[in-house]
N, C-alpha and C positions, 0 to 999 in steps of 0.2 A: 610486334613489338607492343602490340596491345594486351596480348594475352600474354607476353614475360611482364608485362607491368601488372596486372592483375594479378599474377602468381608471386607476384614481389611482396602486395597490397596484403594478399591472405597468410604469405609466410609471416610478415611482421603481427598478423593480428596474434596468428598461432602460438607466436613469440611473444605474445603478450604485452606490447605495444600498446598505450593507452587509447581507449574506444575514441575518443577527442581525435585525437592525430591519424591514426586512422580513417577516420570519414573524411576528415579536411582533405586528408591527404587524396582521397577517391575524389573530391569535390573538387579540388583544382588541377586533378586531370582531366576532370570532366569535362570543368569548362575548357583547360588550356583545347583539347582534342574538338568541342564543338566552339573555338573562336569567339568565345565569352568572360568578354575581361573578370579576374579572378576577383573584382572588387565586391564584387555580389553576394562570395561568402561572407564579405567583414560589414556589410551592407544589412544581410540579415543577421551578423549577427548584432548590429544596432540596433537593428529594430527589436529584434527581442527582448536586448535589456532596457529598451526606454521604454517597454510594456508597463503601464501606471499601476496592473496586481501584480506582477512578480515579485514586488519588495512584501508580499504575507509571505513568499519562500523562506529566506529568509528571518525573518519575523520569528516566524512560527517554529524554525529549524530551530533558534537556542535554544526559544521555550520548551520543546523537548529536549534539548540536550543540558538545561539546566534540571528539569525532572530527574533525567535518567540518573544526575550524578548526584539527586539529594537520594533521602531516604523515599520519598511517591513510592516507590515500588512493594515496601514491608509497607505501610501503611494501608496502597489499595488491596494489599493481599489480606492482611488479615479483617479487613470492611468485609470483602465478598467473603470470606471465611465466614464472619459471626452469623451474614444475614442470610448465605446459601445452604451454607453447611447442614441445614436441619434437614432438607427435601432429598429425594432418593436422587443420588448422582450431584448431587450438589459441592460437595469442592471442584470437582472436574468443572461444573459451570462456575463458581468463583472462579477457578482458573482464565477458562474463558471469557469471562466482562473482566480482570482485570488486564489482561493481554491486549485486549482489543483497546481500552482507557488507553492502555500504553501504548501501543502503535499510533494510533490515534495522531499522539503529540509529536510521537518519535522520528514516524514517516520509513522507520525501519525493523522488517519483524527480526532481522538480527541480531538487533538488540534489544530487542525484547525479550528472545530468547535466551541470550547469553545473561541481562539481566538480571529473569527472573526465573528464569533454572533452577538458580540454585536457591529460591525460597521454593517451586513449586513442585519439582519434580520427589523432592526427599520427599514432601507433604502427600503425595499420590501413592509411592512403596508404602508410606505406613499408613496410610487407610485402606492398604487391603488391593489396592489396582496391579493386576499383572502390569510385568515392565516393557510388555510392548503395546498395551493399551496407555499407560504412560508416556513411553516416549513418542507413540504417535498421535495424543494431545496434543503434547509441549511443541512438537515439528509445526503440528498445524494451527494450533492457535499464535503462534510468534504473528502471520502475516491476518487475523482477523481482524484488525483494526481500520486497514487500508480503505475500508468502503464508508467508514463514519466520519467527519467533518472533525480538527482542519486538516484533515490527511493531506498531507505533500500529493501525493501521486494524482489527488480531485484537484489541486488547482495548477500543475501542471498540464493534465487535461484539459484543464480550461482552457487557461493560454495558448495550446496549440491546437485545439479545435476550435477557440472562437466561439465558447455558447459561455453562458452563466454560470460564474463560479455559483452563486446565490442556488440555483437552481439544483446542481451537481450537489451539494453539502444535503439537500434536501432528500435527493435524489436515491441516497446511497444509504438511506436510515432504516428503510424499510427493510431491502435487501441483504445487507449485514444481519438486522435483528434475526432473517430467517437463516440465512448460515448457521448462527451461534443455536440456534430454535433447532436446526437440525441436527448438530453437535448435540448438543444439550440431552434431546430425545434419544439418542445411540446411548451417550453416556447414563441415563439413568436406567435404561434398558439394562445396559453395563453390572452400574450396583443388584439392580434387584435378581440380573445372574448368580451373580457373585456371592451374594446373601452378604455383603456389605454395613456393617452398624452404622446407623447414622448417629449424626452429634444434634444431640436437641439445642433447640435454641435459649439463647441465653440473656435472656434482658439484659445484664449488667454489661455483660460481655461487648454486647451491643451497641448499646446505648456511647461506651466506653473507644470504642475503635470511630464511633461515627465521630464524637467529639475529636478523635485523635484525624481526621481526614478532615473536617468542618470545612479549609477552606479550601480545599482541592476535588472537595465532590461538584460543587455548583459551577465549575471551568466549564466545561462542557455547556452546559447551557446557559451562562452566561454570553458567550461566541455566537451561541447561535439561536439563540430569542433575541439576543441584541441587534444580529443580523438583520433576522425575519421583520423585528417590528421596525428597524429603520432608523435604529439607533446608533448606527454604523456600521460604514461601510466593510467588507474583509479585508482591508489595508490595515482600516484604523482595529478591527476585531485582532489583527495579527498585532500591532503595538499593542494595544491593551493588555493583551495575553503576555507577552514578555513584561512588560511592568508589573503585571497580579504576579506573575510568576517569579519575578525577583524580589519582587517583596515578602510573598508568603514562605519562602525558598530560607531567603538572608536574613530577615529581620523578625519573621512569626516563627520558623522549624529554625532558623538556625541553622540550615545542614548546609548551605555557599554560602563560603566566607564572598564580599562582595569584591576583597582586593585582591585576593592569594587564588581564589579558585573561579573567578569572574572572565579574568584575560583568557585561560585556556582554553573554558568551553568556547570564548564565544572565535576563537583562532580556529577552534576545530569543528564547530558550525560552519562558520563560513569557507573551509575546504571542501567542507560536503558541498556547498554551496556552489561556489567556483566550478566547483567539476561540473554537476548538474549546468550549469548555464553556458559553459565551452561546449559543451558535448550538445546542449542545447541549438546555439548558434550554428557550429558546423553541419550541426544535423540539419537547421531549415536555409543553410547555403543549397547543399549536396540535395536538398526535396526542392527548392526552386530551379534546379539544373531537372528534376527527374519528370517536374511538372511542364516547363517549358519543352521538354523532349516527348511530351504527351505521354511516358510513361504511365502514368495510372489508369488514362484511357485505356491502353495498348490491355492491359491486367484488365479492365474490365469489358473489353470486347471477346476476349478469349474466355474469362467466363461466364460469358453471357451467350455460350456454344454449347458449355454442361449444365446452365444452372439459369432458371427461368423465373423464380421466384424469393419474396423475401428468405423464408424459412429455409430456403435449401442453401442460402447462403449466407444464413448466421449459422447454420450445422459447418458447414466448410470454415467457417470465420472464428468459431470454437476452437473448432482441430489446429487450425492455423496459432491461432493466440496460446494454446496449453504449452504446444509447442515450446513457441518461441518465450514462455513463463520457464520452462524449465531453463531455456540456456541464456536468456540474457537480464539483466540486473534488470526491475523494473522501470528504472526512468530513463533509461537506454534506450528500452524497449520501447514506450510512449512517443517518445522522442524520434524512432528511427523509423516507426510504423507508423502512428496514429496519421502525419498526413498523407498517406498512400492511400490508408480504408478508410480514409472520412470519401473521399469524392465517389468511391462505388458503393460505402453505404448509402449516399442521397442519394443512389439513382435507382437502390431501391427502396428506398422512402423509409431509412431504420431513423429515427428520432434519434439529433445529435447525442441530448441528455441521457438517453436509454442507450446508447453506443457505448459512451465512457465507461455506466455502470457493469457492461458488459466485459470491454475491456480489461477493468479493472479487478472485478471477478475473475476472471480467468488470468492476470497476470499475478492475482495473490494465490489462485492456488498453483501456479507454474513454478510459485517458491519450493514448493515442498512435492513435485512431480519425479518420479527417477526418470533419469539416470541424473541426470545431473542438476536436479533444483537444489539450488543454493543453501537451501536451510536446511535439508538433509546433511551436508557437511557443514553448517554448522552447528546442528544439533548431535554433530558423529564426536566433534572437535568438543562440542561443551560438556558432553555427556560419558564420554569415556567408551564409545559403544562404536562395532562397527559400521561402516556406512551401510553394507548388506543389511543389515538387522533393520536400520532405517528404513530402507524400504518396505521392508516385509511390514515392519508398524504401521506404516502410515497408510495401507493399501486400505482400509478399510474407510479410513476419515476419507481421505482421496474420492473413492465412490460414492460416499455421501455429497462432499463437497461437488463433486460434481451433476451429482443430481440436484442440487440445489440451484446450482448454475444455468442447467435447463429450464427448469420453472421460471429464474430470474428474465433468460433468454426471451424463452415464449408468451413469460404474461407479463407485460412492458408495462402495463396499470402499477406492479408494485412497486416499479421504481418513481414511475410518474404519477403515483397517486397523491401523495404530498404536494408535490409541484403545483398539480391543476388546482389542490386546495386552494394554496397560499394565493393563489392569483385569481382568489374570486373576489 
């Protein structure tokens, strides 16, 4: 009977039944067979929903939706080109910086590829970069901003793993810059190899671009510095961000009509947030069952037969998370995997903040990892190219990002340097 139920649940998943329904059904069945009151799942849902820091997610999400619907992408594009276009590989670096900024606020790399792809892909081709390089860069850049505050996956990991959101925001900055730096060096090498002519720096254009984006550039600094100097909490920072973005996009730039456009954006953003919260609640309920049945401890005992040190554990974790990242959407992956891995990582004395950065770095790479990384299919559709070509185009970037992942994994100081600095 149990086998029939398991096969039935797997079949429903393959047929495209929503993930929250699959997890909830698995939880209810597991609770039934363990003679546990099924109300436990709903108690977990309530506990998650009542978390005081969780309100930051819908607020930051709404701010990201407002920015994506405005002309922010065009202003960031022009600003990045004006200030970085004159260095070797400057245009690709400008693309990465703009994409990272945009993804940090929207929390969705697919949105970044769709919103900025139409601006940057033709620009890269116009600058004489090869089609494969341009496709690979755009596909890889879509998820570069997930390590930068106020990235939603950072907040979600903090809620699930019960670590400080402030510390995670700080911890992601240096690893995020490292990833951009590695791909930036590759872009510079490509620029020199292809003998691409650089655009000289134009003071007039640079000033004009800076004036144009003058209200949007300070936003990440307001958020980060406001939090770490105690001006406001993370939740208050999210509220400040929404109000700030709404004011500048509606009344200063006039890109968003507060009556005609805002209700639609609020509905769309809350649909995304609602999906995340339902998955989170059902997954935490199912996780409670797994903990009650000591599944993490059984997995730990199994792993200890073959893994006897932290370094080996981290290698296995990276391989596992790369596979998970290319098969699951990042929010679902965090919700399902983090509660299982955290107790095992703690047994190997892995810092929980550092673990969060390892998680998110793996999952952001997984977005563009063949064969089923979601960004590969989004880019294939956006740029009207066969997905097999996207596989080939992203391989150099994938290799470089995995190299960066190994540096981040085995040099925890990169993640913890700023955290320790602000603790002093």
